[in-house]
N, C-alpha and C positions, 0 to 999 in steps of 0.2 A: 834332276826332282825340282816341281813345283814350290812352290812356299808354301809354308807352312804354318794356321794360323793355329798357340793355339787358348782356347778360356780360362784363366788355371787360375788357381785356385792357392795361393801359398802352405795354410794353413792345415791340406787336403791332405794326405799321405796316397794317398791314387791317383792325382790328378799330383804329387813332386812324381812319385814313377813312371806316369804316362810324357810329363817334361822329359827324365832322365835319360825313358824313348827314345823322341822324338831329338837332344841331341848328339845319342849318340846313333842315328843315323845320320846325319850332316848334313839335313835337310836345312835349307837356307828359314827361320823361321819366328812369328813377330806372337809373344806374347805377349795376351792381351789379362788382367788383373782387372777382372768383373769386377770381381766388387767394386774396386778403387772407380775404374769405369766402367758405371752397368752399363750393359744394353739396347737400342733403343727399339720403341714398337717395331718398327720396321724391320733390326737386327730382329729383332731374334722370330719373326714370323720371313722372312728372309732364310733364315736356315733353318726354322719346321717344315720348310722347302723343302730344302735340298737332304733332311733329314726323312721325309717321308714319314712321319710323327705325327699322329696333337701334343696341341698345346702338357694335357697333362706329363704322359709321356719325358716332361724332360724336365719337369718339374722333381725333386727333391718333394714328396709326400709326404716324410719322420720327423720334415724342420718341427719346430711347432707357432712356428709363424704360418706353416699351413692350414693347425687346426687354429688361431686367432682370427685366421684370417676366415674362414669357415669356409676355402676355392673347394672342400669335397660337395659342397652344394652345388656347386657351379657347373653350369655346366657349357657357356660359353666360351669360345674360346678367344677373341680379343676378349671379353675379360679378363682367363687365366696369362694369357702373353702379357694388359695392361699388370700386372697381379705379379709375374718377375722382371719386370722392366724396374716397379716401383723398386720394389726387395728380388735384387740378385739372387740372393741367395736361400734361395728356392730354385734355382735352376743345376739342372745337377752336371757335376765336373769328371772328369777331363772335357770336355768339345773342341775338337777337334775338325779346323777349314781349308779344303784342298781344290781350290779355282772354285765350281761350282760341283761338290762332297762336302761330306761332310760326317763325323759318326762322332759316338757319346763314347771316352775310349775306358768303358766296363763293358767287359774284361779286359788287362792289358795284353792278350796278344787280337784285340780287334785293330789296340793301334798300328802292332808287328803290323800286318796283315793290309791294312787303310796306307802305312806308308811306302812301299813295294809297291806300290799299283802309279 
């Protein structure tokens, strides 16, 4: 099985659940606590290509910082990506990356299917 990278927030129950599934799978893993070491604009852009989604679909739109920054009104993908790089709390979690594929690990069933590949 290929190595899996997880963008993980230990304070999030869904992220902890995803990490537990990853550990149960026995796959070699790299755990990135993305709030401590935020991804760069380039890393987020690359992830969005792997996910094949627009930037807003990777964002936690109910976070207070989303409203404070007025991101609902912004359509520019580059500006949304910059906001996630500057405020990683905006990034949905957990994110799993394996090779050139990635998923947002919600619901947990998606993680199980992803790890079987």
